[in-house]
matplotlib code that plots the C-alpha trace (Angstrom):
import matplotlib.pyplot as plt

x = [0.0, 1.3, -0.9, -1.0, -2.8, -2.0, -3.0, -0.7, -2.2, -0.8, -3.7, -2.7, -2.0, 1.3, 0.4, 3.0, 5.7, 5.3, 7.0, 8.4, 5.0, 3.8, 5.0, 5.7, 3.4, 4.8, 5.1, 7.5, 9.9, 13.3, 15.3, 18.6, 18.3, 14.6, 11.4, 9.0, 6.5, 9.1, 10.4, 6.8, 6.3, 9.6, 8.9, 5.6, 6.9, 9.9, 7.4, 5.5, 2.5, 1.2, -1.4, -1.3, -3.9, -2.6, -5.0, -4.3, -5.5, -2.8, -0.7, -2.1, -0.7, 2.8, 2.1, 0.3, 3.3, 5.7, 3.7, 3.4, 7.2, 8.2, 9.7, 7.8, 6.3, 3.4, 0.1, -0.6, -4.1, -5.0, -7.9, -9.0, -9.8, -9.1, -12.6, -13.1, -10.7, -12.3, -10.1, -7.9, -10.8, -13.0, -10.0, -9.2, -12.8, -13.2, -9.8, -9.9, -13.2, -11.2, -9.7, -12.9, -12.6, -8.8, -6.9, -4.6, -1.9, -2.5, 0.7, 1.4, 4.4, 5.2, 7.3, 10.8, 10.2, 13.5, 14.1, 14.5, 10.7, 10.3, 10.5, 8.0, 5.5, 5.7, 5.1, 2.1, 0.7, 1.0, -0.9, -3.7, -3.9, -4.4, -6.8, -8.4, -8.3, -7.1, -3.4, -1.3, 2.5, 3.3, 6.6, 7.6, 8.1, 11.7, 12.6, 11.2, 13.8, 11.3, 11.0, 7.9, 5.4, 3.0, 1.9, -1.3, -1.9, -0.7, 0.2, 0.3, 0.4, -0.6, -3.7, -4.1, -5.7, -6.1, -5.5, -4.9, -1.1, 0.0, 3.5, 3.3, 3.2, 1.4, 4.1, 1.8, 1.5, -1.7, -3.2, -7.0, -9.9, -13.0, -15.1, -13.3, -14.5, -18.1, -19.6, -18.7, -21.6, -20.1, -18.2, -15.7, -14.2, -10.9, -9.3, -9.4, -13.2, -12.5, -9.8, -11.9, -14.8, -12.5, -10.8, -14.1, -15.0, -11.5, -11.1, -7.8, -4.3, -0.8, 2.8, 5.7, 8.3, 12.0, 13.1, 14.2, 11.2, 11.7, 8.6, 8.6, 5.9, 7.6, 10.2, 12.5, 12.2, 12.8, 16.0, 17.2, 16.4, 17.9, 21.3, 21.4, 22.9, 20.7, 21.9, 18.6]
y = [0.0, 3.4, 6.4, 9.0, 11.8, 14.2, 17.4, 19.9, 22.1, 25.6, 27.9, 28.4, 31.9, 31.0, 33.1, 31.6, 32.2, 36.0, 38.3, 35.8, 35.2, 38.8, 39.3, 35.7, 32.7, 30.0, 27.3, 29.6, 30.0, 28.5, 25.9, 25.5, 25.9, 25.0, 26.3, 24.1, 23.8, 22.9, 20.1, 18.8, 18.8, 17.1, 14.3, 13.5, 13.7, 11.5, 8.9, 8.9, 11.2, 12.6, 15.1, 17.5, 20.0, 22.9, 25.0, 28.7, 31.6, 33.8, 35.7, 33.3, 35.3, 34.5, 30.8, 30.7, 32.6, 30.1, 27.2, 28.7, 28.9, 25.6, 23.0, 19.8, 16.9, 16.8, 18.4, 21.0, 22.5, 25.3, 25.0, 28.6, 29.4, 33.1, 34.1, 31.5, 29.2, 25.8, 24.2, 21.2, 18.8, 21.2, 22.1, 18.5, 17.6, 20.5, 20.2, 16.5, 16.4, 16.1, 12.8, 10.9, 7.5, 7.5, 7.4, 10.4, 11.6, 14.8, 16.5, 19.4, 21.5, 22.6, 19.5, 19.4, 16.6, 15.0, 12.1, 9.7, 9.7, 7.9, 4.4, 5.2, 6.5, 3.1, 1.4, 3.7, 2.6, -1.0, -0.6, 1.3, -1.2, -4.0, -2.3, 0.5, 2.5, 6.1, 5.9, 8.4, 8.6, 9.1, 9.6, 9.0, 12.2, 11.1, 11.7, 15.3, 18.1, 20.3, 18.7, 20.8, 18.5, 16.8, 14.1, 13.6, 9.9, 6.5, 3.7, -0.1, -2.7, -0.1, 0.7, 4.5, 5.7, 9.0, 8.7, 11.0, 10.7, 10.4, 9.5, 9.9, 13.1, 13.4, 14.1, 15.8, 13.0, 10.8, 8.6, 8.3, 8.4, 10.5, 7.8, 8.8, 12.4, 11.8, 11.4, 15.0, 17.0, 20.5, 22.9, 24.1, 21.5, 20.1, 16.8, 16.1, 15.5, 12.9, 11.2, 11.1, 9.5, 6.9, 6.1, 5.4, 3.0, 1.4, 2.6, 4.4, 3.0, 4.3, 3.8, 4.7, 6.9, 6.3, 9.7, 12.7, 15.0, 18.6, 20.8, 24.5, 26.1, 29.2, 31.7, 30.3, 26.8, 28.0, 29.7, 26.6, 24.3, 26.7, 26.5, 22.7, 21.3, 19.2, 17.4, 17.6]
z = [0.0, -0.9, 0.1, -2.7, -1.0, 1.9, 3.6, 5.3, 8.0, 7.3, 8.4, 12.0, 13.4, 15.1, 18.1, 20.4, 17.9, 17.8, 16.9, 14.3, 12.9, 12.8, 9.3, 8.2, 8.5, 10.7, 7.9, 6.0, 8.9, 8.0, 10.0, 8.3, 4.5, 4.2, 5.7, 7.6, 4.8, 2.3, 4.6, 5.0, 1.2, 0.6, 3.1, 1.5, -2.0, -1.2, 0.2, -3.1, -2.3, -5.6, -4.4, -1.5, -0.1, 2.0, 3.9, 4.3, 6.5, 8.3, 5.7, 3.1, 0.2, 1.3, 1.5, -1.9, -3.5, -2.0, -3.3, -6.8, -7.0, -5.4, -7.7, -7.0, -9.0, -6.5, -7.5, -4.8, -4.2, -1.8, 0.6, 1.4, 5.0, 4.7, 5.8, 8.5, 10.4, 10.5, 13.2, 12.6, 12.1, 10.1, 8.0, 7.2, 6.4, 4.0, 2.4, 1.7, -0.1, -3.4, -2.2, -2.2, -0.5, -0.7, 2.5, 3.2, 5.5, 7.6, 8.5, 10.9, 9.7, 13.2, 13.6, 12.0, 9.4, 8.5, 6.1, 9.0, 9.3, 5.9, 7.3, 10.0, 7.4, 5.7, 9.0, 9.6, 6.2, 7.1, 10.4, 8.5, 5.7, 8.2, 10.6, 8.6, 11.8, 12.0, 12.8, 14.8, 14.9, 18.5, 20.4, 24.0, 25.9, 26.6, 23.0, 22.9, 22.5, 24.4, 27.8, 28.8, 26.9, 29.3, 26.8, 24.7, 24.7, 25.9, 23.6, 24.1, 21.4, 18.9, 20.9, 21.7, 25.0, 26.9, 30.7, 33.6, 32.9, 29.3, 28.2, 24.4, 22.3, 19.0, 16.4, 14.0, 11.5, 11.1, 8.4, 8.0, 5.5, 5.4, 7.2, 10.4, 10.0, 9.0, 12.5, 13.3, 11.8, 12.2, 10.0, 12.7, 15.0, 16.3, 15.5, 19.2, 18.8, 16.2, 18.2, 21.4, 19.6, 18.0, 21.3, 23.0, 20.2, 19.9, 16.4, 16.6, 16.5, 16.9, 16.0, 18.3, 16.6, 17.4, 16.2, 18.3, 18.3, 17.4, 17.6, 17.0, 19.2, 20.7, 19.7, 22.4, 21.1, 17.5, 18.6, 20.3, 17.4, 14.9, 16.6, 15.9, 12.8, 10.5, 7.4, 5.5]

ax = plt.figure().add_subplot(projection="3d")
ax.plot(x, y, z, "-o")
ax.set_aspect("equal")
plt.show()
């Protein structure tokens, strides 16, 4: 199985990254020689994805200009949220309409996506193909460069749960299809609503990442990560 479709969530306001995001959208902030959006597109393209939807809102003209100039074999489509932010769930539900019944990745560009993740994407596909459950790529808090994360989920034998104390962080990569979104009958909503419903019904699975987790959520963290040397 090789998933050919993906969505990148690029509509966020980047509030916690100010003043960096006052005049530049967060996905266009550079780490090393590439910005976060370019790293996200490259990862998906190198895996074999052929069509990507990218939603836009904050400073959307800059994102659209970058996409129009990027050299990529992938077909890239814009999902316009300039007038109304739809939330992570609403944004995915709206943006992936063109994918029909095909499964797709959803990727958050706030994570520093390096080529080491390619093998884990393949493993995520294998879990999805066997179970048809929404699949999350999770990482143990011990591997997070930012030690302030409290954790989002727990993971045991690929089963995902939410408890009082959670040891795993959502990396920002998931694999699903539109059947997982259909029960939420709203225009604006969070993916957390989708995940919570699926956890209750045992219809969500996870894969543990072995990669060091770099997530850019504040100016301070951006400065720390920018001082590191990355080969790709």
